[in-house]
C-alpha positions as a Python dict, from the first residue, in 0.01 Angstrom:
ca = {
    (1, 'M'): (0, 0, 0),
    (2, 'S'): (245, 321, -115),
    (3, 'S'): (464, 47, -350),
    (4, 'E'): (188, -123, -562),
    (5, 'P'): (212, 223, -841),
    (6, 'V'): (565, 131, -875),
    (7, 'A'): (552, -262, -980),
    (8, 'L'): (187, -106, -1178),
    (9, 'T'): (433, 183, -1339),
    (10, 'L'): (690, -32, -1495),
    (11, 'L'): (455, -241, -1667),
    (12, 'N'): (194, 51, -1870),
    (13, 'R'): (546, 200, -1982),
    (14, 'V'): (696, -180, -2095),
    (15, 'Q'): (349, -256, -2216),
    (16, 'A'): (315, 146, -2356),
    (17, 'R'): (691, 23, -2572),
    (18, 'L'): (533, -276, -2715),
    (19, 'R'): (285, -160, -2818),
    (20, 'T'): (536, 129, -3060),
    (21, 'V'): (762, -157, -3112),
    (22, 'N'): (418, -416, -3277),
    (23, 'F'): (332, -64, -3452),
    (24, 'A'): (639, 35, -3610),
    (25, 'R'): (719, -331, -3687),
    (26, 'S'): (436, -352, -3892),
    (27, 'L'): (412, -72, -4048),
    (28, 'H'): (800, -116, -4215),
    (29, 'R'): (611, -380, -4301),
    (30, 'W'): (322, -273, -4530),
    (31, 'T'): (563, 43, -4587),
    (32, 'L'): (823, -133, -4801),
    (33, 'G'): (591, -347, -4947),
    (34, 'G'): (398, -43, -5055),
    (35, 'L'): (724, 78, -5174),
    (36, 'I'): (773, -190, -5376),
    (37, 'V'): (411, -254, -5524),
    (38, 'A'): (488, 158, -5669),
    (39, 'C'): (819, 17, -5814),
    (40, 'V'): (640, -248, -6000),
    (41, 'A'): (409, 48, -6138),
    (42, 'V'): (593, 273, -6237),
    (43, 'L'): (714, 26, -6413),
    (44, 'I'): (402, -224, -6594),
    (45, 'V'): (327, 230, -6658),
    (46, 'R'): (701, 329, -6824),
    (47, 'L'): (702, 27, -6992),
    (48, 'A'): (382, -109, -7114),
    (49, 'G'): (279, 202, -7243),
    (50, 'L'): (-88, 264, -6959),
    (51, 'L'): (-53, 608, -6986),
    (52, 'P'): (81, 929, -7146),
    (53, 'P'): (438, 1127, -7017),
    (54, 'D'): (200, 1423, -6854),
    (55, 'R'): (-49, 1282, -6766),
    (56, 'Q'): (206, 1059, -6494),
    (57, 'R'): (235, 1237, -6166),
    (58, 'P'): (516, 1096, -5960),
    (59, 'E'): (230, 1264, -5653),
    (60, 'W'): (-16, 1041, -5663),
    (61, 'L'): (300, 703, -5551),
    (62, 'L'): (222, 833, -5230),
    (63, 'V'): (-62, 647, -5167),
    (64, 'F'): (113, 313, -5207),
    (65, 'P'): (310, 402, -4836),
    (66, 'A'): (-61, 604, -4751),
    (67, 'T'): (-233, 338, -4760),
    (68, 'A'): (29, 112, -4646),
    (69, 'A'): (1, 324, -4267),
    (70, 'L'): (-364, 279, -4275),
    (71, 'A'): (-314, -94, -4310),
    (72, 'A'): (-58, -99, -4045),
    (73, 'W'): (-298, 90, -3767),
    (74, 'L'): (-585, -184, -3890),
    (75, 'F'): (-348, -458, -3895),
    (76, 'H'): (-47, -419, -3622),
    (77, 'R'): (-104, -671, -3316),
    (78, 'R'): (-220, -522, -2957),
    (79, 'V'): (-42, -590, -2666),
    (80, 'E'): (-214, -676, -2319),
    (81, 'R'): (-54, -592, -2004),
    (82, 'T'): (16, -1015, -1967),
    (83, 'A'): (259, -984, -2253),
    (84, 'A'): (444, -656, -2097),
    (85, 'A'): (504, -876, -1756),
    (86, 'R'): (599, -1196, -1977),
    (87, 'A'): (945, -922, -2105),
    (88, 'V'): (978, -745, -1785),
    (89, 'D'): (1024, -1161, -1654),
    (90, 'Q'): (1247, -1297, -1918),
    (91, 'H'): (1444, -948, -1867),
    (92, 'A'): (1518, -941, -1497),
    (93, 'K'): (1450, -1304, -1522),
    (94, 'T'): (1235, -1272, -1166),
    (95, 'N'): (1041, -1594, -1296),
    (96, 'D'): (729, -1529, -1333),
    (97, 'L'): (701, -1244, -1074),
    (98, 'F'): (552, -973, -1270),
    (99, 'L'): (318, -1227, -1472),
    (100, 'T'): (207, -1348, -1113),
    (101, 'L'): (171, -950, -1027),
    (102, 'A'): (-85, -907, -1337),
    (103, 'T'): (-350, -1176, -1269),
    (104, 'L'): (-347, -1120, -884),
    (105, 'S'): (-723, -985, -1005),
    (106, 'S'): (-900, -1310, -1117),
    (107, 'S'): (-646, -1494, -870),
    (108, 'A'): (-695, -1606, -465),
    (109, 'G'): (-516, -1626, -154),
    (110, 'E'): (-375, -1489, 146),
    (111, 'Y'): (-34, -1504, -32),
    (112, 'Q'): (-121, -1150, -268),
    (113, 'P'): (103, -929, -98),
    (114, 'L'): (392, -1105, -45),
    (115, 'V'): (369, -1099, -473),
    (116, 'E'): (302, -741, -510),
    (117, 'H'): (598, -637, -248),
    (118, 'S'): (824, -878, -409),
    (119, 'A'): (732, -731, -744),
    (120, 'A'): (709, -357, -566),
    (121, 'A'): (1128, -444, -506),
    (122, 'A'): (1189, -587, -792),
    (123, 'A'): (1018, -290, -976),
    (124, 'T'): (1292, -33, -866),
    (125, 'R'): (1560, -168, -1047),
    (126, 'I'): (1416, -258, -1392),
    (127, 'V'): (1462, -3, -1650),
    (128, 'P'): (1164, 0, -1940),
    (129, 'A'): (1436, 123, -2171),
    (130, 'E'): (1627, -205, -2153),
    (131, 'V'): (1341, -431, -2113),
    (132, 'V'): (1218, -306, -2532),
    (133, 'P'): (1455, -68, -2603),
    (134, 'F'): (1344, 76, -2957),
    (135, 'K'): (1620, -61, -3263),
    (136, 'V'): (1551, 208, -3620),
    (137, 'Q'): (1850, 179, -3783),
    (138, 'R'): (1826, -111, -4032),
    (139, 'P'): (1437, -34, -4064),
    (140, 'V'): (1487, 285, -4189),
    (141, 'G'): (1835, 251, -4379),
    (142, 'I'): (1587, -55, -4577),
    (143, 'Q'): (1335, 202, -4664),
    (144, 'A'): (1524, 422, -4737),
    (145, 'C'): (1730, 171, -5013),
    (146, 'V'): (1394, 58, -5181),
    (147, 'L'): (1281, 487, -5170),
    (148, 'C'): (1637, 527, -5387),
    (149, 'V'): (1501, 235, -5619),
    (150, 'L'): (1208, 415, -5631),
    (151, 'A'): (1334, 788, -5760),
    (152, 'L'): (1538, 627, -5962),
    (153, 'L'): (1317, 456, -6192),
    (154, 'V'): (1085, 708, -6187),
    (155, 'W'): (1385, 969, -6328),
    (156, 'L'): (1505, 683, -6550),
    (157, 'I'): (1239, 469, -6705),
    (158, 'P'): (1184, 629, -7019),
    (159, 'T'): (822, 595, -7116),
    (160, 'L'): (709, 342, -7453),
    (161, 'D'): (437, 300, -7631),
    (162, 'P'): (400, -84, -7741),
    (163, 'F'): (14, -81, -7811),
    (164, 'G'): (-30, 291, -7944),
    (165, 'K'): (-146, 419, -7721),
    (166, 'V'): (118, 666, -7530),
    (167, 'E'): (33, 842, -7896),
    (168, 'A'): (-357, 822, -7866),
    (169, 'A'): (-377, 985, -7560),
    (170, 'T'): (-37, 1298, -7580),
    (171, 'K'): (-281, 1328, -7970),
    (172, 'V'): (-641, 1364, -7721),
    (173, 'Q'): (-408, 1595, -7482),
    (174, 'K'): (-287, 1830, -7749),
    (175, 'Q'): (-559, 1890, -7883),
    (176, 'K'): (-731, 1916, -7559),
    (177, 'K'): (-496, 2236, -7511),
    (178, 'E'): (-593, 2341, -7883),
    (179, 'I'): (-975, 2324, -7849),
    (180, 'E'): (-885, 2502, -7458),
    (181, 'V'): (-753, 2820, -7657),
    (182, 'I'): (-900, 2800, -7968),
    (183, 'R'): (-1237, 2911, -7703),
    (184, 'K'): (-992, 3119, -7457),
    (185, 'V'): (-896, 3364, -7810),
    (186, 'V'): (-1295, 3335, -7942),
    (187, 'K'): (-1409, 3450, -7650),
    (188, 'T'): (-1122, 3763, -7608),
    (189, 'R'): (-1219, 3811, -7973),
    (190, 'D'): (-1588, 3826, -7933),
    (191, 'E'): (-1527, 4088, -7597),
    (192, 'E'): (-1331, 4266, -7779),
    (193, 'L'): (-1548, 4274, -8036),
    (194, 'K'): (-1849, 4455, -7844),
    (195, 'S'): (-1683, 4770, -7874),
    (196, 'V'): (-1662, 4778, -8213),
    (197, 'V'): (-2006, 4674, -8276),
    (198, 'Q'): (-2092, 4983, -8029),
    (199, 'V'): (-1821, 5295, -8226),
    (200, 'A'): (-1994, 5171, -8567),
    (201, 'E'): (-2352, 5190, -8394),
    (202, 'E'): (-2219, 5523, -8350),
    (203, 'R'): (-2034, 5616, -8654),
    (204, 'E'): (-2338, 5474, -8827),
    (205, 'S'): (-2570, 5733, -8632),
    (206, 'K'): (-2295, 5997, -8708),
    (207, 'I'): (-2289, 5947, -9084),
    (208, 'S'): (-2636, 5911, -9103),
    (209, 'D'): (-2657, 6293, -8973),
    (210, 'K'): (-2465, 6369, -9231),
    (211, 'M'): (-2576, 6296, -9480),
    (212, 'Q'): (-2950, 6417, -9380),
    (213, 'E'): (-2779, 6694, -9288),
    (214, 'L'): (-2604, 6757, -9645),
    (215, 'M'): (-2913, 6684, -9828),
    (216, 'G'): (-3081, 6939, -9607),
    (217, 'A'): (-2742, 7237, -9723),
    (218, 'L'): (-2770, 7106, -10123),
    (219, 'R'): (-3143, 7231, -10087),
    (220, 'K'): (-3024, 7554, -10019),
    (221, 'M'): (-2812, 7653, -10222),
    (222, 'K'): (-2846, 7970, -10434),
    (223, 'P'): (-2656, 8000, -10797),
    (224, 'A'): (-2635, 8349, -10681),
    (225, 'E'): (-2454, 8240, -10418),
    (226, 'T'): (-2126, 8120, -10510),
    (227, 'K'): (-1891, 8211, -10224),
    (228, 'P'): (-2165, 8100, -9941),
    (229, 'N'): (-2211, 7804, -10116),
    (230, 'S'): (-1865, 7722, -10146),
    (231, 'Q'): (-1772, 7781, -9777),
    (232, 'V'): (-2134, 7556, -9693),
    (233, 'L'): (-1973, 7219, -9936),
    (234, 'Q'): (-1625, 7290, -9813),
    (235, 'N'): (-1741, 7257, -9405),
    (236, 'N'): (-1961, 6946, -9507),
    (237, 'R'): (-1619, 6811, -9708),
    (238, 'Q'): (-1397, 6868, -9381),
    (239, 'S'): (-1627, 6668, -9218),
    (240, 'L'): (-1697, 6427, -9433),
    (241, 'N'): (-1310, 6353, -9448),
    (242, 'E'): (-1275, 6334, -9129),
    (243, 'L'): (-1583, 6014, -9089),
    (244, 'W'): (-1392, 5856, -9365),
    (245, 'K'): (-1055, 5822, -9204),
    (246, 'N'): (-1230, 5636, -8889),
    (247, 'V'): (-1381, 5386, -9147),
    (248, 'S'): (-1140, 5357, -9390),
    (249, 'N'): (-825, 5060, -9290),
    (250, 'E'): (-591, 4911, -9579),
    (251, 'E'): (-770, 4586, -9549),
    (252, 'L'): (-1068, 4785, -9603),
    (253, 'R'): (-960, 5048, -9927),
    (254, 'E'): (-776, 4723, -10105),
    (255, 'M'): (-1100, 4485, -10065),
    (256, 'L'): (-1320, 4824, -10209),
    (257, 'S'): (-1018, 4893, -10495),
    (258, 'Q'): (-1064, 4533, -10620),
    (259, 'S'): (-1179, 4482, -11014),
    (260, 'I'): (-1401, 4223, -11092),
    (261, 'S'): (-1316, 4119, -11431),
    (262, 'D'): (-1646, 3973, -11697),
    (263, 'Q'): (-1403, 3698, -11762),
    (264, 'Q'): (-1429, 3390, -11495),
    (265, 'F'): (-1075, 3199, -11423),
    (266, 'G'): (-1125, 2892, -11189),
    (267, 'G'): (-1465, 2756, -11216),
    (268, 'S'): (-1769, 2796, -11050),
    (269, 'R'): (-1620, 2928, -10728),
    (270, 'A'): (-1404, 3134, -10850),
    (271, 'Q'): (-1709, 3288, -11037),
    (272, 'K'): (-1913, 3284, -10694),
    (273, 'M'): (-1602, 3418, -10462),
    (274, 'N'): (-1636, 3717, -10754),
    (275, 'E'): (-2010, 3712, -10710),
    (276, 'W'): (-1944, 3758, -10273),
    (277, 'L'): (-1732, 4034, -10360),
    (278, 'K'): (-1916, 4279, -10594),
    (279, 'Q'): (-2210, 4184, -10343),
    (280, 'L'): (-1954, 4307, -10015),
    (281, 'Q'): (-1814, 4558, -10196),
    (282, 'E'): (-2159, 4732, -10203),
    (283, 'G'): (-2147, 4706, -9815),
    (284, 'N'): (-2402, 4372, -9876),
    (285, 'A'): (-2355, 4011, -9713),
    (286, 'E'): (-2697, 3862, -9789),
    (287, 'Q'): (-2480, 3546, -9986),
    (288, 'L'): (-2202, 3567, -9736),
    (289, 'Q'): (-2446, 3500, -9454),
    (290, 'Q'): (-2624, 3245, -9672),
    (291, 'Q'): (-2300, 3056, -9698),
    (292, 'L'): (-2259, 3049, -9308),
    (293, 'D'): (-2557, 2971, -9191),
    (294, 'Q'): (-2465, 2689, -9457),
    (295, 'A'): (-2210, 2612, -9289),
    (296, 'Q'): (-2395, 2610, -9015),
    (297, 'E'): (-2665, 2370, -9053),
    (298, 'T'): (-2427, 2134, -9244),
    (299, 'M'): (-2265, 2163, -8880),
    (300, 'E'): (-2548, 1996, -8713),
    (301, 'S'): (-2697, 1788, -8912),
    (302, 'M'): (-2354, 1618, -8861),
    (303, 'L'): (-2283, 1599, -8509),
    (304, 'E'): (-2681, 1442, -8567),
    (305, 'A'): (-2556, 1198, -8810),
    (306, 'K'): (-2608, 801, -8755),
    (307, 'T'): (-2399, 598, -8932),
    (308, 'P'): (-1997, 704, -8980),
    (309, 'E'): (-2018, 719, -9339),
    (310, 'E'): (-2309, 963, -9319),
    (311, 'R'): (-2047, 1180, -9027),
    (312, 'Q'): (-1819, 1140, -9274),
    (313, 'K'): (-1953, 1313, -9525),
    (314, 'L'): (-2061, 1621, -9321),
    (315, 'A'): (-1808, 1664, -9247),
    (316, 'S'): (-1595, 1711, -9584),
    (317, 'Q'): (-1856, 1959, -9696),
    (318, 'L'): (-1869, 2160, -9413),
    (319, 'R'): (-1483, 2119, -9431),
    (320, 'K'): (-1524, 2261, -9722),
    (321, 'Q'): (-1794, 2539, -9737),
    (322, 'L'): (-1522, 2665, -9412),
    (323, 'Q'): (-1240, 2627, -9712),
    (324, 'D'): (-1357, 2857, -9905),
    (325, 'L'): (-1512, 3102, -9649),
    (326, 'K'): (-1161, 3217, -9544),
    (327, 'K'): (-1034, 3196, -9934),
    (328, 'F'): (-1228, 3468, -9963),
    (329, 'S'): (-1165, 3676, -9660),
    (330, 'S'): (-747, 3573, -9740),
    (331, 'E'): (-793, 3675, -10091),
    (332, 'K'): (-1058, 3879, -10131),
    (333, 'A'): (-1202, 4037, -9815),
    (334, 'G'): (-880, 4079, -9686),
    (335, 'S'): (-971, 4040, -9311),
    (336, 'K'): (-727, 3909, -9097),
    (337, 'D'): (-1030, 3930, -8810),
    (338, 'L'): (-1269, 3711, -8997),
    (339, 'E'): (-946, 3478, -9177),
    (340, 'N'): (-900, 3412, -8831),
    (341, 'A'): (-1244, 3287, -8711),
    (342, 'L'): (-1283, 3070, -9031),
    (343, 'S'): (-932, 2855, -8881),
    (344, 'Q'): (-1045, 2843, -8545),
    (345, 'A'): (-1376, 2675, -8692),
    (346, 'L'): (-1158, 2478, -8938),
    (347, 'K'): (-952, 2348, -8641),
    (348, 'S'): (-1232, 2264, -8394),
    (349, 'L'): (-1417, 2071, -8684),
    (350, 'E'): (-1080, 1854, -8708),
    (351, 'A'): (-1080, 1767, -8326),
    (352, 'V'): (-1435, 1679, -8305),
    (353, 'A'): (-1415, 1510, -8635),
    (354, 'S'): (-1041, 1297, -8409),
    (355, 'Q'): (-1292, 1219, -8127),
    (356, 'K'): (-1597, 1064, -8338),
    (357, 'K'): (-1329, 863, -8524),
    (358, 'N'): (-1127, 817, -8216),
    (359, 'G'): (-1468, 655, -8091),
    (360, 'E'): (-1566, 451, -8315),
    (361, 'S'): (-1215, 249, -8342),
    (362, 'E'): (-1178, 185, -7958),
    (363, 'G'): (-1480, 171, -7851),
    (364, 'S'): (-1701, 358, -7532),
    (365, 'E'): (-1443, 213, -7254),
    (366, 'S'): (-1093, 360, -7441),
    (367, 'E'): (-1343, 670, -7464),
    (368, 'G'): (-1417, 708, -7069),
    (369, 'E'): (-1033, 695, -6998),
    (370, 'L'): (-805, 877, -7171),
    (371, 'G'): (-1188, 1171, -7180),
    (372, 'E'): (-1299, 1199, -7537),
    (373, 'N'): (-1648, 1222, -7451),
    (374, 'E'): (-1539, 1525, -7241),
    (375, 'M'): (-1358, 1626, -7550),
    (376, 'S'): (-1563, 1658, -7797),
    (377, 'Q'): (-1784, 1775, -7622),
    (378, 'E'): (-1586, 2104, -7605),
    (379, 'A'): (-1478, 2082, -7964),
    (380, 'Q'): (-1794, 2081, -8051),
    (381, 'Q'): (-1962, 2415, -7841),
    (382, 'A'): (-1575, 2577, -7951),
    (383, 'L'): (-1659, 2497, -8325),
    (384, 'K'): (-2027, 2659, -8290),
    (385, 'E'): (-1858, 2979, -8128),
    (386, 'S'): (-1629, 2966, -8378),
    (387, 'L'): (-1882, 3021, -8663),
    (388, 'E'): (-2113, 3229, -8420),
    (389, 'L'): (-1809, 3455, -8413),
    (390, 'S'): (-1711, 3487, -8807),
    (391, 'K'): (-2094, 3541, -8868),
    (392, 'K'): (-2051, 3894, -8686),
    (393, 'E'): (-1665, 3920, -8829),
    (394, 'L'): (-1885, 3954, -9126),
    (395, 'Q'): (-2108, 4184, -9048),
    (396, 'E'): (-1845, 4418, -8929),
    (397, 'I'): (-1678, 4421, -9271),
    (398, 'A'): (-2046, 4518, -9431),
    (399, 'R'): (-2158, 4795, -9226),
    (400, 'S'): (-1774, 4897, -9293),
    (401, 'A'): (-1773, 4878, -9659),
    (402, 'K'): (-2110, 5023, -9654),
    (403, 'D'): (-2016, 5341, -9449),
    (404, 'M'): (-1731, 5338, -9673),
    (405, 'K'): (-1921, 5309, -10008),
    (406, 'Q'): (-2126, 5598, -9900),
    (407, 'L'): (-1872, 5829, -9757),
    (408, 'E'): (-1729, 5815, -10108),
    (409, 'E'): (-1993, 5868, -10292),
    (410, 'A'): (-2137, 6153, -10144),
    (411, 'L'): (-1759, 6288, -10134),
    (412, 'K'): (-1790, 6255, -10521),
    (413, 'T'): (-2186, 6432, -10508),
    (414, 'L'): (-2038, 6675, -10317),
    (415, 'Q'): (-1720, 6739, -10583),
    (416, 'Q'): (-2014, 6789, -10864),
    (417, 'A'): (-2101, 7042, -10640),
    (418, 'E'): (-1905, 7281, -10561),
    (419, 'K'): (-1744, 7191, -11019),
    (420, 'L'): (-2138, 7363, -11076),
    (421, 'N'): (-2157, 7601, -10795),
    (422, 'K'): (-1802, 7748, -10970),
    (423, 'E'): (-1978, 7823, -11268),
    (424, 'G'): (-2301, 7931, -11141),
    (425, 'Q'): (-2554, 7671, -11179),
    (426, 'L'): (-2612, 7503, -10869),
    (427, 'D'): (-2941, 7580, -10778),
    (428, 'G'): (-3052, 7317, -10456),
    (429, 'E'): (-3448, 7417, -10578),
    (430, 'Q'): (-3359, 7171, -10880),
    (431, 'C'): (-3390, 6873, -10686),
    (432, 'E'): (-3728, 6920, -10471),
    (433, 'N'): (-3798, 6565, -10464),
    (434, 'C'): (-3400, 6372, -10403),
    (435, 'N'): (-3495, 6190, -10144),
    (436, 'S'): (-3145, 6073, -10139),
    (437, 'L'): (-2776, 6209, -10221),
    (438, 'S'): (-2789, 5889, -10553),
    (439, 'D'): (-3016, 6141, -10659),
    (440, 'Y'): (-2841, 6479, -10634),
    (441, 'A'): (-2522, 6317, -10784),
    (442, 'E'): (-2752, 6116, -11095),
    (443, 'M'): (-2902, 6509, -11087),
    (444, 'Y'): (-2560, 6660, -11129),
    (445, 'N'): (-2422, 6418, -11347),
    (446, 'Q'): (-2732, 6499, -11596),
    (447, 'M'): (-2637, 6813, -11527),
    (448, 'M'): (-2245, 6845, -11565),
    (449, 'N'): (-2304, 6622, -11862),
    (450, 'G'): (-2515, 6832, -12089),
    (451, 'R'): (-2248, 7119, -12025),
    (452, 'G'): (-2067, 7062, -12364),
    (453, 'T'): (-1797, 6777, -12448),
    (454, 'N'): (-1508, 7048, -12336),
    (455, 'G'): (-1696, 7084, -11980),
    (456, 'Q'): (-1706, 7420, -12030),
    (457, 'A'): (-1996, 7692, -11960),
    (458, 'E'): (-2208, 7799, -12249),
    (459, 'R'): (-2087, 8158, -12454),
    (460, 'D'): (-2309, 8379, -12641),
    (461, 'T'): (-2453, 8043, -12740),
    (462, 'P'): (-2643, 7768, -12514),
    (463, 'G'): (-2451, 7484, -12583),
    (464, 'A'): (-2131, 7669, -12818),
    (465, 'I'): (-1759, 7725, -12728),
    (466, 'Q'): (-1651, 8071, -12801),
    (467, 'D'): (-1365, 8056, -13081),
    (468, 'E'): (-1064, 8141, -12971),
    (469, 'D'): (-950, 8497, -13094),
    (470, 'N'): (-610, 8421, -13258),
    (471, 'S'): (-463, 8824, -13330),
    (472, 'D'): (-243, 9086, -13260),
    (473, 'P'): (-421, 9402, -13232),
    (474, 'E'): (-194, 9522, -12934),
    (475, 'G'): (177, 9360, -13063),
    (476, 'Y'): (313, 9134, -12800),
    (477, 'K'): (685, 9054, -12734),
    (478, 'D'): (806, 8689, -12709),
    (479, 'E'): (965, 8638, -12335),
    (480, 'K'): (1084, 8353, -12179),
    (481, 'S'): (1260, 8326, -11889),
    (482, 'K'): (1464, 7987, -11785),
    (483, 'T'): (1396, 7856, -11473),
    (484, 'Q'): (1582, 7620, -11216),
    (485, 'I'): (1381, 7212, -11301),
    (486, 'Q'): (1374, 7067, -10940),
    (487, 'A'): (1140, 6789, -10822),
    (488, 'G'): (872, 6967, -10542),
    (489, 'K'): (958, 7351, -10715),
    (490, 'V'): (841, 7539, -11004),
    (491, 'L'): (877, 7304, -11249),
    (492, 'L'): (913, 7567, -11618),
    (493, 'S'): (727, 7892, -11695),
    (494, 'I'): (736, 8052, -12015),
    (495, 'K'): (558, 8358, -12098),
    (496, 'T'): (492, 8363, -12484),
    (497, 'K'): (214, 8375, -12696),
    (498, 'E'): (308, 8085, -12954),
    (499, 'A'): (453, 7704, -12942),
    (500, 'A'): (774, 7611, -12755),
    (501, 'T'): (958, 7424, -12970),
    (502, 'E'): (1337, 7208, -12809),
    (503, 'K'): (1537, 7527, -12944),
    (504, 'D'): (1360, 7648, -12687),
    (505, 'F'): (1523, 7429, -12432),
    (506, 'D'): (1864, 7396, -12263),
    (507, 'P'): (1889, 7010, -12373),
    (508, 'E'): (2059, 6907, -11974),
    (509, 'E'): (1730, 7181, -11821),
    (510, 'L'): (1537, 6934, -12049),
    (511, 'K'): (1689, 6605, -11931),
    (512, 'K'): (1617, 6781, -11597),
    (513, 'Y'): (1274, 6811, -11666),
    (514, 'E'): (1215, 6460, -11841),
    (515, 'S'): (1373, 6319, -11543),
    (516, 'S'): (1177, 6458, -11282),
    (517, 'V'): (840, 6421, -11410),
    (518, 'T'): (882, 6032, -11486),
    (519, 'E'): (1017, 6040, -11134),
    (520, 'I'): (690, 6292, -10942),
    (521, 'K'): (446, 6003, -11193),
    (522, 'A'): (558, 5742, -11051),
    (523, 'G'): (553, 5821, -10609),
    (524, 'V'): (206, 5919, -10720),
    (525, 'Q'): (-7, 5661, -10668),
    (526, 'A'): (234, 5562, -10422),
    (527, 'A'): (202, 5887, -10136),
    (528, 'I'): (-196, 5896, -10265),
    (529, 'E'): (-254, 5529, -10082),
    (530, 'N'): (65, 5600, -9780),
    (531, 'E'): (-73, 5977, -9740),
    (532, 'Q'): (-506, 5808, -9733),
    (533, 'I'): (-614, 6109, -9972),
    (534, 'P'): (-939, 6079, -9913),
    (535, 'P'): (-1143, 5991, -10244),
    (536, 'G'): (-1258, 6323, -10284),
    (537, 'Y'): (-942, 6512, -10396),
    (538, 'V'): (-778, 6150, -10557),
    (539, 'D'): (-945, 6253, -10928),
    (540, 'G'): (-792, 6620, -10851),
    (541, 'I'): (-413, 6439, -10789),
    (542, 'K'): (-408, 6218, -11024),
    (543, 'N'): (-536, 6430, -11286),
    (544, 'Y'): (-338, 6721, -11230),
    (545, 'F'): (-12, 6477, -11267),
    (546, 'D'): (-185, 6320, -11598),
    (547, 'N'): (-123, 6594, -11747),
    (548, 'L'): (200, 6688, -11718),
    (549, 'Q'): (338, 6584, -12072),
    (550, 'T'): (691, 6480, -12076),
    (551, 'P'): (884, 6677, -12429),
    (552, 'A'): (890, 6539, -12713),
    (553, 'K'): (1263, 6393, -12842),
    (554, 'P'): (1426, 6601, -13080),
    (555, 'A'): (1408, 6424, -13508),
    (556, 'A'): (1857, 6339, -13371),
    (557, 'E'): (1738, 6167, -13123),
    (558, 'Q'): (1426, 5969, -13225),
    (559, 'K'): (1667, 5848, -13522),
}
């Protein structure tokens, strides 16, 4: 009984090796076939241009050997014990001894113990590895060669485009990336705009409170209290200047400073933009908002259009509307943020129009293959988001323009009040019914216009100007002193009663003076813009330098 397991163990080991060999042989064949199919697929895809380069993923080729391994496991030949017995008998030349042993359970007779004993004796000298050897060098070499061929095909074969499908797919992929960038930019700016709106609302509330505080201070002004009045006005001026600096920026100042000519060049388009600018300078963007609303309505109609002709017509109309708004933003409003939002909307519109056109010309099958339907939805969403962002940007421009205009008017009203206060005419009780700073400005303007042509206070007779006394009761002496002429310092100081003439000046010093005056005048406007001078100070600065006169040339030089 002890000898029986030896023969059976031999058969089991040989059977296991046969199973391994059969599976390896099947796997080799299926894998080799899969690699060949992969090579053919690479050639077809590259030479026929079925896929764009960015969609050709080398890892997809692993599908072929994976499928081959599964097929090899499912379809390889199973090995029975009788096949192992035949292999042992053939190798050891035992005349079907082990085949008889493998079928003993189904046969009858008294010879069974003899068969078992003989098989056990023969099994001790048989090695299973010699019965079924593993030969892997040749299959592995073949597999390696085919893999090298596949790698060379992937690396070296270029992607051709005989049917134009690669170009179309590449265009779709490029537009898809652009749409993703557009949506990301719009979303980022929309998040930034939330904090901008919050700051603007807080600033607007501060300005409103300051206006009420200023009107309350003006109501309390007394004509006899010039110094206290001046201190209160100065404090309000400083507060308003700080608010003006917070809202002011170069683009906004340039937009508000643009002049609108009555002469219209460029037809109705230029006239329309001038109307937009005039309204926006007043802090009102109603017409521009209507233009954006019309653009949104055109977009909805375009997306719901039934025929290609109608869709193309509406797309052209929407493109023109957006281009007009973008032109106004860049040339009139000077807002980079609004211009960028409209640019994103135009790009989205082009993507939508392109996808619609491709879908109509190539049909639903191509649309499904290249993902154009999904792409069209993303482009439409990007267009809607860009238009919404444009409306928000426009609202913020109008808000800032309104705040800045209000602050400038308040500063000018303060300037008028200061002039009246110096002359002892600032009386808060004169405007008890004033409900806004514009009412105060109108009243102050009337008071200043009614003082006389030279802006001087009345003297002995109301409305009259006192004549100058040119007599010399104390016997004045002519005293003149020369000074060094330098830009930025005291230019000239002459102590005299009579008018100076050319002979009173040194010619070289006079030339220096003329050069200094010209240089200073040329740099005044640039200095005001660079230093962001609040409007309450601008008029005084300009008037001062405008009053600097260049002396007349001598008669000899004029000839």
